[in-house]
N, C-alpha and C positions, 0 to 999 in steps of 0.2 A: 866199572865203578862210577857212580854218579852221586852228586850232592848239590845242594842249593848254594848259591853265591850271592853276596850283596855287592852291587857296583855303585860306588859313590860318585855323585855328580856335584857340580857347584851348588845346586839347590836340591837337596834330598838325595834319594838313591833309587835304583831300580833293581829288580830281581834277575838272577841268572841261574842257569842249570849247566853244571859242568859234567860232561860225560867223557870218560876216557877208557880206552882198552888197556889191557895189562901192559902192553909194550907199545906205546904210541910212537910214531915216527914224526908227527907234526901235530899242530893244534890250530883250529880254525875258530875265530870269533864269528858266530853265525847269527845274523840279524834276520828278523821276521819281515814278512811283507806288510802292506798297508792294512789289510783287512783281518788278519789273524795273528795272534801272539805266539810266543815261543812254545806254548804247550799244544799248539795245533797238531793234529795227527800227522800231517805231512812233515812238520819240523821234527817231531819225535822220531818218526820212521827214518828220516834222512840222517839224523844224528846217529841212530843205531847202525845204519848202513855204512856210514863213514867210519864208525868205530870198528866195524868188521874189516874195513880196509886199512886200519891202523891209524886213523886220524881222530884225535880228540876234538871235541867241540865245546864251546861255551855259547849256549843260546842265551839271549837276554831280551828284556822288554824295553821298548821305547817308552818315554814317560807317559804319553797319552794312553797307551795300552795298559800300563801299570795302574793308571788312575781310572780305567774303565771308560775312557772317552772314545768316541767314534772316529773322530777326524785326527789325522796325524799332526804332530807338532810342526812348527816351521823348520825348514832345513838346517839353520844353525843349531837348533836344539837337537835335532836328530844326529847331525854330524858330531856334536860334542859327546853324545851318548856312545856313538861308535868308538870314538877315541878313548873314552873312559873304559869301555868294555875291553878294548885291546890292552890298555894299561893294566887292567885287573888280571887278564889272562897271562900277561907277561910274568906275573908273580906266581902263576900256577904251573908253568911248563918247564922251568929250568932252561936248558940249552936247546930245546926242541925248536925247529923252524916254526915261525909264527905266520899264520895266514889270516886274512879277513875277507868278509863277503856276506852273502845272504841271499834270501829269496826276494826276487822282484825289487821293491822299494829298498829293502835292507841292503841288497847288493849295490844299488845305485848310490845310496847314502855312504856306503863304505868306500866307493870309488871317489866320491866327492871329498871325503875326509882324506884319502890318499893324495888326491890332486892338490889339496890345500897344505900338504906336508904335515898332517896331524897324526900319522900312523908310523912313528919311528919303529924300526926293526921288523916291520912286516915285509915278508919276502915275496908275497904274491896275493892276488885277489881272485876270488871265485864267485861267479855270478850264476845263480840258479834261476834262470829266466830273467835276463836283463830287460827292464821295461823301457824299450827304446822310444816308444810313443804311446799316447792314449789309444784306446780302441777306436778304430775307424778314423784316426787322425794321423796318418803316416807322416813321419818326419824324423830328423836326426839331431834336433837341437839338444836332446838329453845326452848326447854322446860328445858334445863339444869339449867338455872338461877332460875327457879321457886322454887327450894328447898331453896333458900335464902329469899323468901318472907315470912313474918311473920304475915300476916293478911289473913282472909278468902278470897277465890277466887271462883267466879261463872263462869263456862264455859257454854255458850249457843251455841250449835252446831247442825247443820243440818245433817241428815243422808246421804245427797248427797254432803257434803262439800268436794271438791277436794283438799283442803288445810289442811285437818285434818281427816285422816282416823280414824274411831272410834276404829279400832283394835289396833291403836297406842295410841290414846288419852285416852282411858279408863284405860290402865295400868299406864299411866302417872298420872292420877288423883288418882288412887288407891295408887300409891307410895307416893303421896303428903299427903295422910292421911286425917284427919278430916278437914283440912283447905280448901280442894278442894271439890266443889260440881259441878256435871255435869248434865245439863238439855238438853236432846236430843229433837230436833224439827223434828218430823217425816216428811220426804220428802223434807226438805229444803236444798238448796244449800248454797254456801258460802255467797251469798247475801241475804239469807233467802227467795228466791223465791221458790214457790212450783208449781208442775204441776197442770194444770187445772183439770185433772181427779181426783185429790185429793178431790175436792169439797170445798177446803178452799180458802179464799180470802187473799190478803196481809194484810188487817185489822185484820183478824183472827190471823195471825202469829204475827203481832205486839202486839196484846193483849196478846198472849201467852208469848212473850219475856218480856213485861212489868210486867205481872202478876207473872211470875216466879222470876223476879228480886225483886219484892215486897215481895213475900213469903220468898225468901232467906234472904232478909234484916230483916224481922220480926224474923227469926230464929237466926241470928247472933247478934241481938240486945237484945234478951231475956236472 
């Protein structure tokens, strides 16, 4: 079941898409990446795969994407949108466990919102390709706030991700301790595309992402 949702902000509102299976076990506020909105084919397919795994999703637009602008809003505006989306979803899910996260920038902004204490009731964060650093500019500065996050975090990362070298991300996760879980998707790039010679299809990768999210959720909820 799916329907459109309006998410109120301090100034105006943004659109959302609520997709839920018949018997959800949890719900995820799912933010898009910097270059494509909530209706991008990957976001749609990911939501459907998560629904197959029993996880409802609320995809939503950031204000710049809603307005048709090319460049992202400043972080405070993005973080406030994450918090508003989580608050909206809280009214949709009843007593279900509440998660937040997203693709690339959407996941990073969700983590900053959590680090700032703006996501009350969220039990975990899911990052579909955490953008640890810009392409060809390795570093870990974007992870410095993660030490202030107090809920479990799942990092789903491809081995060919140009925005998160595993030689840097793995030590970050180790330093975060038991709150951080890292699932490595063999052969996937930042958009979770895999080479044809791998013998894997996009559906295979989506099923892995959704299944890993469900397995992680089962662990943190027990």
